[in-house]
N, C-alpha and C positions, 0 to 999 in steps of 0.2 A: 725593541719592545714589541711584543706580539699582541694581537687583538685578542679580546676575551672570547671564551668559548660561546659559540652560538646556541641560542635556545629555540631557534626557528625549526620548522620541520625539515626533514632530510632533503626534500626536493622542492624548494620553494618557488613556484613560477607565478605567484600572485602579481608581481610587478618588479621592475628593475629598481624601484625605490628600497627594496628590502636588502640590498647589498650592504656589506659591512666595510667600514674603512680599512684600508690597507695598513700594514705595519708602518710604512712610510708616512701616511697620513696621521697615524698616532704620533709619531716622532715629531712631525711638523706642527701639530697642535700644541705639543709640550714646549717647543722651542720658539714659537712664532712670537715676534716683537709685536707688542700690543699698545693700543691707545684707547680712545674713547671715540667710536664711530659717530655718535650723535654730535660730537665737537668736530668730527671729520678729521681726526689725527690718528687714526688707527692705521699704521703704515702697511700692515698686511692686507687690510681691506681695500686700501687705495692701490696696492700693487694688483690685487686680483681685478679690480675694476679696470685698471689700464690694460691688463692682459686680455680681458673679455672684449673690451672695445676694439682692440687690435685684431682679435680672432674674428669678430663679427663685422669688421669694416665700418664702425661707427666712430663719432667723435668722442663719445663718452659712454660710461655705464655706471650703474648704481646697484650695489649689493642689497638684497632683500632677503627676508627669511624663507618665503615660499614662491612657487610658480604661480599660485592663485593670486598672491599680492602683486607679482610682477605684471600679470594680465590686468588686474584691476587698475593699476597705475597706468598701463597703456591705454586703456579705455578712457580713464579719467583725464588724461592729457588731451583727448581728441573729441569727447562728447559732453555736451552741456545738457542740462535738464530739457527734455522736450525734442532732443535731437533723435534720430534714428540710426542704429548701428546694424550693419549687415554682417551676420555671422553665419556659422555652419549650423544646420539643425542637429547635428550629432557631434558638434564641436565641444571642446572642454569649457570654453567661456559661456556657452549656452547651457550645457547640461549639468556640469559639475562645480559651478562656482557660486552656488547658493543665490542665484538671481542678482548678482552683484552689478550686473550692467544697469538694471533699473533700480535696485535698492540703494546702491551707493551713489549713482550719478543721475538718476532721474531720466535715464535714456530709454528708448524704446527699441527692443530687439526685433530685427526682422530676419528670421532664420531661412537659409537656403539649403536645399539638397546638394550633397556632394558625394554621390555613389562612388566616385573614383578618388575621393580624398580632397578634391578641389573643384569648386563649381567652374563652368566655363566663363570666360570674360563676358560673353553675351548675357548669360544668366545673371551675372553681378550687375552688368549695366542695366538690364531691364528692371532690377529691384531699386535702382536709384530713383528717388522721388522727384517729380518735376516740381517746379516752383508753384505751389498752389497753397492758399491759406488753410485749406482743409487738411493738409498732410504735415506730418513732421518733416523736418529737414534732415536729409541724409548727410552725416558727417564722417563716418568712419566705416571701414571694412576690416573685418578680423579673419585671418586664415590661420591654418595650423599645419606645421610641417615638423615631424611626420604626423599623420592623422591617426590618432589613436584608435577611434571607433571605426575606422576603415582598415584596421589591421596593420597600422604602421606604414600606410601608403605614403610615399614621397611626392612632393610637388616639383615638377621639373622646372628648372630655371626659366625656360621660354615661357611657360604658362604664367609663372609668377610675374614676369616682366610684362607680359600682356595686361594682367589685372592691374599692376602698378600703373602702367601708362593710362588705362581707363580712369583710375582714380585721380590721376593729375588732370586729365581732361575735364572731370567734373568738380575739381577742387576738394577731393576727399582725402582724408588721411588713411593710412594703411598700417595695421598692426599685425605682426606675425607672432603667433605663439609658437615659439621654438623650443619648447620643452625638451624635445628630442631631435632638435635640429642637427646636431653632431651625427646622429645615426643617418640622417639623409645625406650628410656630407660624405660620409664613408660609403654609403651605398652607391652614391653617384661618382665618387672618386674626385670630388671638387672640394676647393677651399670653402669653408663656411660663409665667408664674405660673399661668395658668388651667389649664395642662396638668400641673402638678405638684401641685395641691392634693389632699391625702390621702396623699401619699407621705411616708414617714419619711426616706428618703434619696434623692438624685437625682445622677446623674453627668451631666457635660457636656463634650464635647470641643471644644477651641479649634483643633485640628489637622485638622479636616474642612472643612465648608463655610465656616468663618470664615478658613481659609487661613493659620493660624499655623504656625510650623515645629514646634512641640511644645507639649505641655501639655494638661491636663484639670483638672476641679474635682469634688470631691464636696461635696455641700450638704445641710444638714439643721438640726437644732437646735444651738444653741451648745454644749450639754452633749455631744451626739454628736460634734461637731466637735473637742472636746477629746480624746474617745477616739480619733477618726480620726487626730489628729496622732501619737498613740502607735502606731497600726497603720501609719502612713506611715513612721515611724522603723523599726519591725520589718521592713518590706518593702524598705527601702533607698531610700526616696523623698525623704529630706530632701536638698534641694540648698542650696547657699550663695548666691551672687549670682544666684538665680533670677529676679530682676527683669528680667534681659535677656530671658528668654522671656515673663514676664508682661507686659512692656510691649507686646508684639504682641497679647496677648489684650485689654488695655485699648484699643487702637486698634480692634480689631474690634467690641468692644461699643460703644464711643462712636460709631463710624461707622454703627452699625446694620447690620442684615442683610437690608435689602429685596431686595439683589441675589440672594438665594437664589430669588427668584421667577422670575428669568431662567434659573437652573439647571433649575428645575421646567419652565419652557416648553420649553427645549431638550430635555429628557428626553422630553416628550411628543412633540415633533417627530420625535425620533429613533425612538420607538416606532411612531409612525404610519408613518413611512417604511419601517421594517423590516417591519412587519405586511403591507405590500403585496407583498412578495418571495415568490416561490414556494419552498417547502420551509423556510421560516422561521415559527416561531410566537412571536408577540408579542401581548399583550393591553394595547392602549393605555389602556383604561379603568381598568386596575389601576395605572397610573403615576401616583402622587399627588404624589411629590416628585422626587428626582434620581436614582432607580436604575432600570434597565432590564434585565430578564432575557430572554434570547433562548434558544429551544430550536430544534433543528434536526430534520429528518425522521429517524427511526430512533433507537435508544437505545444505539448502540454507543459506549462511552466514548472509543474512538479517534477518532470523528468530532470530538468536542469539542476534543481535543488538536490535531488537524489544523487545525480552523478557528482555534483561538487562534494557532497558529504561522503559518498563512497570513495572518491579519489583521496581525500584527506585521511580517511580511515586506512588507506594503503600508503600513507607518507608522501603523497603528490598533492601539493597545494596549488590550485589555480583560483580563478575568480569567476563566479557566476554573474554574468553581465545582464541584469534586469530579467532574469528568467528566460533569456532568448538565446544566449551563447555562453560558451565557456572560453575564457581567455587565458592563454599561456604567454608569459613574457620571459625571454631569455636575458641573462645578464651575467656579470663577470663571476658570480658564485654558482653558476649552473655550468656543469661540465658535461662531457659526452655520456658519462654514465647516467646522469640525470635524464637525459633525452630517452636513452634506452629504457629506464625505469618508467617514465611517463607513458611511453608507447606500450610497454608490457601491461601496465595498470589499466589503460583504457581498453586494450585488447581482452583482457580477463573480464572486465565489466561488460564488454560487448557481447562475450559469449554467454554471459549470465543474463543477458537481455536488459541490462540497465542502460 
């Protein structure tokens, strides 16, 4: 069974979430044995949760509809009203999850700068509140691997281990937003479990580089996942015959994700091609995975809106990030021809002074 014809633009770099399921995923959805996941008897969901826990080196995992919900549950497991959560000032949990840390759990966010994708252990430790009745109690640290807004930067395992050890010294919990964790694993040539060691909870998206239509997971201890099930219910994330979606995740994990290396190669090729153009600022050596950020001469926000619209008119779709940068993300549905087309489109616009 082939996938339906795509209606997206010819070269869609907006995100790795725009990938379409493979023919094998469509077949798996049709043939998946199903149950009712709210009753916890959908065999395909249970199989995906077991595979995910094995991959991430945790005791258990829970299938959820979205990465945002997975992160919300990770915070909800570790923060109580009035607690403080140390997170990244340009991290997904702080910027792009509708204020859930405070709105859902009544916690106080304390953002830290992470110009290289991860704060130093000393910076994290300095942000931990001392025991003083004037201050909120620090209870949780949130990190992100790879770091989206820092161009897909990878957290080195040694740095993660240092922060984890610091958390243990202070009695803090550690949540890892691992939406693109498998990109980091491929970039480093390491098992994913090597990148989660020391985390209390980990989120993982199936709908990004793995190309599934929907679905994420939250992973941790079996005890935490029992409470996560309660939080999933609270947030409206209990689905019924969810095995239809989980089947795609099983295909993705069973087939492996070595193809992500091609996404990384193409992202570097894109960065190198764009860096050679006049009026365009790209730093190829910062491209470690599948995300490329582009800046243009001048700081007028209108220029980024104009560039975004001009690229779309030429069949190249990217994302204008808060009128400060243009983001390109490579993925399975982006081939070498799309890289050439994107470079050519930007080159023509540069010559036109856009």
